[in-house]
Biopython code that builds the backbone (N, CA, C, O; Angstrom):
import numpy as np
from Bio.PDB.StructureBuilder import StructureBuilder

atoms = [
    (1, "MET", "N", (-10.130, -43.300, -177.871)),
    (1, "MET", "CA", (-9.553, -41.990, -178.119)),
    (1, "MET", "C", (-8.676, -42.076, -179.367)),
    (1, "MET", "O", (-7.507, -42.449, -179.264)),
    (2, "GLY", "N", (-9.202, -41.744, -180.526)),
    (2, "GLY", "CA", (-8.442, -41.784, -181.766)),
    (2, "GLY", "C", (-7.674, -40.494, -181.973)),
    (2, "GLY", "O", (-8.027, -39.442, -181.440)),
    (3, "SER", "N", (-6.630, -40.601, -182.748)),
    (3, "SER", "CA", (-5.796, -39.445, -183.014)),
    (3, "SER", "C", (-5.268, -39.542, -184.435)),
    (3, "SER", "O", (-5.040, -40.640, -184.944)),
    (4, "ASP", "N", (-5.075, -38.398, -185.074)),
    (4, "ASP", "CA", (-4.501, -38.380, -186.411)),
    (4, "ASP", "C", (-3.018, -38.065, -186.365)),
    (4, "ASP", "O", (-2.412, -37.767, -187.394)),
    (5, "GLU", "N", (-2.429, -38.130, -185.176)),
    (5, "GLU", "CA", (-1.010, -37.826, -185.020)),
    (5, "GLU", "C", (-0.160, -38.895, -185.692)),
    (5, "GLU", "O", (-0.542, -40.063, -185.773)),
    (6, "LYS", "N", (0.995, -38.467, -186.169)),
    (6, "LYS", "CA", (1.986, -39.376, -186.751)),
    (6, "LYS", "C", (3.249, -39.297, -185.901)),
    (6, "LYS", "O", (3.591, -38.236, -185.379)),
    (7, "CYS", "N", (3.931, -40.414, -185.767)),
    (7, "CYS", "CA", (5.179, -40.457, -185.018)),
    (7, "CYS", "C", (6.232, -39.634, -185.750)),
    (7, "CYS", "O", (6.383, -39.757, -186.966)),
    (8, "ALA", "N", (6.955, -38.800, -185.021)),
    (8, "ALA", "CA", (7.982, -37.936, -185.605)),
    (8, "ALA", "C", (9.196, -38.739, -186.076)),
    (8, "ALA", "O", (10.005, -38.232, -186.853)),
    (9, "VAL", "N", (9.331, -39.986, -185.612)),
    (9, "VAL", "CA", (10.480, -40.806, -185.998)),
    (9, "VAL", "C", (10.129, -41.763, -187.137)),
    (9, "VAL", "O", (10.801, -41.767, -188.168)),
    (10, "CYS", "N", (9.076, -42.580, -186.960)),
    (10, "CYS", "CA", (8.750, -43.614, -187.949)),
    (10, "CYS", "C", (7.568, -43.252, -188.856)),
    (10, "CYS", "O", (7.291, -43.971, -189.815)),
    (11, "ASP", "N", (6.871, -42.152, -188.567)),
    (11, "ASP", "CA", (5.747, -41.651, -189.363)),
    (11, "ASP", "C", (4.515, -42.552, -189.344)),
    (11, "ASP", "O", (3.631, -42.404, -190.187)),
    (12, "GLU", "N", (4.446, -43.484, -188.393)),
    (12, "GLU", "CA", (3.258, -44.321, -188.238)),
    (12, "GLU", "C", (2.171, -43.541, -187.509)),
    (12, "GLU", "O", (2.472, -42.645, -186.721)),
    (13, "SER", "N", (0.910, -43.877, -187.767)),
    (13, "SER", "CA", (-0.196, -43.278, -187.024)),
    (13, "SER", "C", (-0.131, -43.748, -185.582)),
    (13, "SER", "O", (0.154, -44.916, -185.315)),
    (14, "ILE", "N", (-0.396, -42.837, -184.652)),
    (14, "ILE", "CA", (-0.348, -43.208, -183.238)),
    (14, "ILE", "C", (-1.637, -42.799, -182.546)),
    (14, "ILE", "O", (-2.208, -41.747, -182.830)),
    (15, "SER", "N", (-2.086, -43.660, -181.624)),
    (15, "SER", "CA", (-3.309, -43.355, -180.887)),
    (15, "SER", "C", (-2.993, -42.776, -179.513)),
    (15, "SER", "O", (-3.807, -42.052, -178.940)),
    (16, "PHE", "N", (-1.807, -43.095, -178.982)),
    (16, "PHE", "CA", (-1.371, -42.525, -177.705)),
    (16, "PHE", "C", (-0.041, -41.847, -177.941)),
    (16, "PHE", "O", (0.921, -42.489, -178.362)),
    (17, "THR", "N", (0.022, -40.556, -177.673)),
    (17, "THR", "CA", (1.224, -39.787, -177.977)),
    (17, "THR", "C", (2.168, -39.705, -176.785)),
    (17, "THR", "O", (1.744, -39.508, -175.646)),
    (18, "TYR", "N", (3.446, -39.860, -177.072)),
    (18, "TYR", "CA", (4.502, -39.712, -176.071)),
    (18, "TYR", "C", (5.307, -38.474, -176.414)),
    (18, "TYR", "O", (5.661, -38.260, -177.573)),
    (19, "LEU", "N", (5.597, -37.659, -175.412)),
    (19, "LEU", "CA", (6.408, -36.464, -175.620)),
    (19, "LEU", "C", (7.880, -36.823, -175.512)),
    (19, "LEU", "O", (8.300, -37.416, -174.518)),
    (20, "PRO", "N", (8.670, -36.473, -176.519)),
    (20, "PRO", "CA", (10.100, -36.761, -176.428)),
    (20, "PRO", "C", (10.783, -35.853, -175.410)),
    (20, "PRO", "O", (10.338, -34.729, -175.178)),
    (21, "MET", "N", (11.858, -36.339, -174.806)),
    (21, "MET", "CA", (12.645, -35.512, -173.894)),
    (21, "MET", "C", (13.338, -34.440, -174.725)),
    (21, "MET", "O", (13.693, -34.689, -175.877)),
    (22, "LYS", "N", (13.538, -33.255, -174.162)),
    (22, "LYS", "CA", (14.139, -32.176, -174.955)),
    (22, "LYS", "C", (15.560, -32.493, -175.381)),
    (22, "LYS", "O", (16.038, -31.960, -176.382)),
    (23, "GLU", "N", (16.251, -33.361, -174.628)),
    (23, "GLU", "CA", (17.608, -33.760, -174.989)),
    (23, "GLU", "C", (17.651, -34.549, -176.293)),
    (23, "GLU", "O", (18.697, -34.624, -176.937)),
    (24, "TRP", "N", (16.527, -35.134, -176.684)),
    (24, "TRP", "CA", (16.480, -35.950, -177.896)),
    (24, "TRP", "C", (16.426, -35.088, -179.154)),
    (24, "TRP", "O", (16.712, -35.572, -180.249)),
    (25, "ASP", "N", (16.062, -33.814, -179.005)),
    (25, "ASP", "CA", (15.984, -32.886, -180.136)),
    (25, "ASP", "C", (15.053, -33.405, -181.232)),
    (25, "ASP", "O", (15.395, -33.399, -182.415)),
    (26, "ILE", "N", (13.864, -33.857, -180.808)),
    (26, "ILE", "CA", (12.848, -34.356, -181.738)),
    (26, "ILE", "C", (11.647, -33.426, -181.661)),
    (26, "ILE", "O", (11.155, -33.124, -180.573)),
    (27, "ASP", "N", (11.181, -32.977, -182.805)),
    (27, "ASP", "CA", (10.035, -32.084, -182.869)),
    (27, "ASP", "C", (8.788, -32.895, -183.207)),
    (27, "ASP", "O", (8.653, -33.394, -184.325)),
    (28, "GLY", "N", (7.889, -33.026, -182.258)),
    (28, "GLY", "CA", (6.660, -33.775, -182.479)),
    (28, "GLY", "C", (6.489, -34.858, -181.427)),
    (28, "GLY", "O", (7.202, -34.900, -180.425)),
    (29, "PHE", "N", (5.520, -35.735, -181.684)),
    (29, "PHE", "CA", (5.196, -36.811, -180.756)),
    (29, "PHE", "C", (5.821, -38.121, -181.223)),
    (29, "PHE", "O", (6.207, -38.262, -182.384)),
    (30, "LEU", "N", (5.915, -39.078, -180.301)),
    (30, "LEU", "CA", (6.459, -40.392, -180.611)),
    (30, "LEU", "C", (5.420, -41.470, -180.335)),
    (30, "LEU", "O", (4.551, -41.314, -179.477)),
    (31, "CYS", "N", (5.528, -42.577, -181.087)),
    (31, "CYS", "CA", (4.721, -43.755, -180.780)),
    (31, "CYS", "C", (5.409, -44.502, -179.635)),
    (31, "CYS", "O", (6.551, -44.197, -179.292)),
    (32, "SER", "N", (4.723, -45.468, -179.050)),
    (32, "SER", "CA", (5.288, -46.183, -177.906)),
    (32, "SER", "C", (6.562, -46.937, -178.280)),
    (32, "SER", "O", (7.495, -47.002, -177.479)),
    (33, "LYS", "N", (6.614, -47.509, -179.492)),
    (33, "LYS", "CA", (7.796, -48.267, -179.915)),
    (33, "LYS", "C", (9.020, -47.362, -180.023)),
    (33, "LYS", "O", (10.089, -47.711, -179.523)),
    (34, "CYS", "N", (8.878, -46.214, -180.664)),
    (34, "CYS", "CA", (10.010, -45.293, -180.820)),
    (34, "CYS", "C", (10.392, -44.648, -179.493)),
    (34, "CYS", "O", (11.573, -44.408, -179.241)),
    (35, "TYR", "N", (9.408, -44.365, -178.643)),
    (35, "TYR", "CA", (9.699, -43.806, -177.324)),
    (35, "TYR", "C", (10.526, -44.798, -176.504)),
    (35, "TYR", "O", (11.519, -44.418, -175.884)),
    (36, "SER", "N", (10.118, -46.062, -176.500)),
    (36, "SER", "CA", (10.849, -47.082, -175.758)),
    (36, "SER", "C", (12.262, -47.234, -176.294)),
    (36, "SER", "O", (13.208, -47.401, -175.524)),
    (37, "LYS", "N", (12.409, -47.176, -177.618)),
    (37, "LYS", "CA", (13.732, -47.293, -178.224)),
    (37, "LYS", "C", (14.629, -46.129, -177.797)),
    (37, "LYS", "O", (15.799, -46.337, -177.475)),
    (38, "LYS", "N", (14.089, -44.907, -177.793)),
    (38, "LYS", "CA", (14.878, -43.739, -177.392)),
    (38, "LYS", "C", (15.236, -43.803, -175.908)),
    (38, "LYS", "O", (16.347, -43.442, -175.521)),
    (39, "ILE", "N", (14.305, -44.259, -175.086)),
    (39, "ILE", "CA", (14.579, -44.404, -173.652)),
    (39, "ILE", "C", (15.747, -45.360, -173.450)),
    (39, "ILE", "O", (16.645, -45.079, -172.656)),
    (40, "SER", "N", (15.745, -46.503, -174.171)),
    (40, "SER", "CA", (16.847, -47.445, -173.973)),
    (40, "SER", "C", (18.164, -46.924, -174.514)),
    (40, "SER", "O", (19.223, -47.332, -174.038)),
    (41, "GLU", "N", (18.128, -46.026, -175.503)),
    (41, "GLU", "CA", (19.364, -45.409, -175.987)),
    (41, "GLU", "C", (19.958, -44.481, -174.921)),
    (41, "GLU", "O", (21.171, -44.447, -174.711)),
    (42, "PHE", "N", (19.076, -43.732, -174.255)),
    (42, "PHE", "CA", (19.543, -42.766, -173.256)),
    (42, "PHE", "C", (19.789, -43.402, -171.897)),
    (42, "PHE", "O", (20.619, -42.922, -171.125)),
    (43, "TYR", "N", (19.073, -44.479, -171.603)),
    (43, "TYR", "CA", (19.235, -45.179, -170.331)),
    (43, "TYR", "C", (19.464, -46.658, -170.613)),
    (43, "TYR", "O", (18.546, -47.463, -170.461)),
    (44, "PRO", "N", (20.695, -47.031, -171.028)),
    (44, "PRO", "CA", (20.960, -48.430, -171.374)),
    (44, "PRO", "C", (20.858, -49.356, -170.172)),
    (44, "PRO", "O", (20.985, -48.926, -169.026)),
    (45, "GLY", "N", (20.627, -50.629, -170.450)),
    (45, "GLY", "CA", (20.492, -51.634, -169.396)),
    (45, "GLY", "C", (19.105, -52.233, -169.404)),
    (45, "GLY", "O", (18.290, -51.949, -170.283)),
    (46, "GLU", "N", (18.849, -53.065, -168.412)),
    (46, "GLU", "CA", (17.542, -53.711, -168.290)),
    (46, "GLU", "C", (16.541, -52.751, -167.645)),
    (46, "GLU", "O", (16.868, -52.040, -166.695)),
    (47, "HIS", "N", (15.320, -52.743, -168.177)),
    (47, "HIS", "CA", (14.263, -51.882, -167.634)),
    (47, "HIS", "C", (13.034, -52.733, -167.355)),
    (47, "HIS", "O", (12.627, -53.555, -168.176)),
    (48, "GLU", "N", (12.460, -52.521, -166.194)),
    (48, "GLU", "CA", (11.248, -53.237, -165.822)),
    (48, "GLU", "C", (10.150, -52.225, -165.594)),
    (48, "GLU", "O", (10.290, -51.309, -164.784)),
    (49, "ARG", "N", (9.048, -52.399, -166.321)),
    (49, "ARG", "CA", (7.914, -51.484, -166.143)),
    (49, "ARG", "C", (7.221, -51.815, -164.838)),
    (49, "ARG", "O", (7.008, -52.984, -164.516)),
    (50, "VAL", "N", (6.875, -50.797, -164.097)),
    (50, "VAL", "CA", (6.255, -50.958, -162.777)),
    (50, "VAL", "C", (4.846, -50.405, -162.818)),
    (50, "VAL", "O", (4.629, -49.292, -163.297)),
    (51, "ASN", "N", (3.889, -51.166, -162.325)),
    (51, "ASN", "CA", (2.507, -50.729, -162.253)),
    (51, "ASN", "C", (2.279, -50.089, -160.883)),
    (51, "ASN", "O", (2.094, -50.789, -159.887)),
    (52, "LEU", "N", (2.293, -48.770, -160.841)),
    (52, "LEU", "CA", (2.141, -48.057, -159.564)),
    (52, "LEU", "C", (0.694, -47.987, -159.088)),
    (52, "LEU", "O", (0.433, -47.576, -157.958)),
    (53, "SER", "N", (-0.257, -48.388, -159.950)),
    (53, "SER", "CA", (-1.664, -48.292, -159.572)),
    (53, "SER", "C", (-2.067, -49.364, -158.549)),
    (53, "SER", "O", (-3.161, -49.290, -157.989)),
    (54, "LYS", "N", (-1.220, -50.340, -158.298)),
    (54, "LYS", "CA", (-1.572, -51.415, -157.356)),
    (54, "LYS", "C", (-1.131, -51.114, -155.936)),
    (54, "LYS", "O", (-1.181, -52.004, -155.087)),
    (55, "LYS", "N", (-0.705, -49.908, -155.650)),
    (55, "LYS", "CA", (-0.271, -49.542, -154.292)),
    (55, "LYS", "C", (-1.432, -49.037, -153.485)),
    (55, "LYS", "O", (-1.264, -48.681, -152.319)),
]
sb = StructureBuilder()
sb.init_structure("model")
sb.init_model(0)
sb.init_chain("A")
sb.init_seg("    ")
for serial, (resi, resn, name, xyz) in enumerate(atoms, 1):
    if name == "N":
        sb.init_residue(resn, " ", resi, " ")
    sb.init_atom(name, np.array(xyz, "f"), 0.0, 1.0, " ", f" {name:<3s}", serial, name[0])
structure = sb.get_structure()
């Protein structure tokens, strides 16, 4: 699934788009790297990704 979208923060081409939270006041989509960075800014601390598909 290719996409011509660009990250609203770093302007890199992205193949999977992340929607920013409205509190971030960002217009457009984010790449996974910038999305993760914004998440850690808003929710500081250690984060562990959970695979819910194994339930």
